[in-house]
N, C-alpha and C positions, 0 to 999 in steps of 0.2 A: 750210037742212037742218041737222039736228043732227049735230055732229061725232062723237058716240058711235056714231051710226048708221053712218057711214062707217068708223070704226075697227074695227067688229065684222064687216065684210064678210069672207067666206071667200075667201082668195087662194091660188092654186097657182102656185109658181115651178118651172119645169122647165128644167134645163140640166145637161149632163154635166161641166161645169167647176166643181169645188167652190169655187174662189176667187170666181167670179162669183156663184154661189148665195149664198155667205156675205156678199158685199158687198151684194147687193140685199136679202137678208133683214135685214141690219143697218140698212139705210136704212128699211125698213118698220117695224122694231121701234123705231128712234129716233123715228119720227113717231107711234108709239103704236098701230100696227095690232096686233091681238091674236090673229088667227086666220090665220096664214100657214103653209102647208105647202110642202114641197119634194120634188122627185123628180129623179132623174138619168137616166131613160130613159123611153121610151114605156110600157113595161110598168109601171114604178113609178108613172108619172103616171096611168095608167088605174086602177090599184088605189086610189090616193089620191083621184082624182076621184070614183070610185064611192062611196067612204066619205064624203068631205067635201062633195061637190056644190059646187065653187067658183063664186063669182059673178064672179071675175076670174082669168084664167090668163095668165101671162107665159111664153111658150114659146120655147125655142131652136129654130132652124130645123133644124139638123143634130144628131141624137142617135145614139147607137151602134146602136140597134135600129129606127130609123125617123126621122121628122121631126115638127116641130111641125104641119105640114100633115096628117100622118097622124093626129095627136092631134085636130085640129079635126074631121076626118071621123068619127073614133070618138066624139067628144063629141056630135056631131050625131046620129049613128046610134043612140046609146044614150039620147038625150034629156037628156044632162047639160047641154048648152047648147041653149036653145030659140029664142032670138030672133036677129035679124040685126044686124050692125054691120060696121065696117071693121077690118082688121088692118094693121099696119105691119111690114114686114120690116127686117132689118138693112141692106138696100140703099136704104132711104129711099123705096121705092115703096109705093103703096097697092094692095091687092087686095081685091076684094069677095069674102068667103068665106062669107057667110051665118052669121056667128057673133056672139056677144055677149061683149065684153070679152076678146078673144083678141088678143095682141100678140106674135108670134114675133120673137125677136131672137137674134143670135149674138155 
């Protein structure tokens, strides 16, 4: 697989803690990812997701106006995420949520 193909994927990072967002964003940038967006709430994440249509979303479980699980449901209902995969929570357990590329963490 072509490395440029992966580095151009649309990524959405969602967390209400700015330090964590900055840290994860800096890692993605260091590795050459070019299309990474951030949000600090469910509302901001929905607005950004509708604009950028992320191919990968990394979500905090607990947000000020909802949860990463609320976002997953919203993404599915709006067709932002269409296929199914696994998610991993901050507790190390795996849940089948019917999503593609969603990984909530706190």
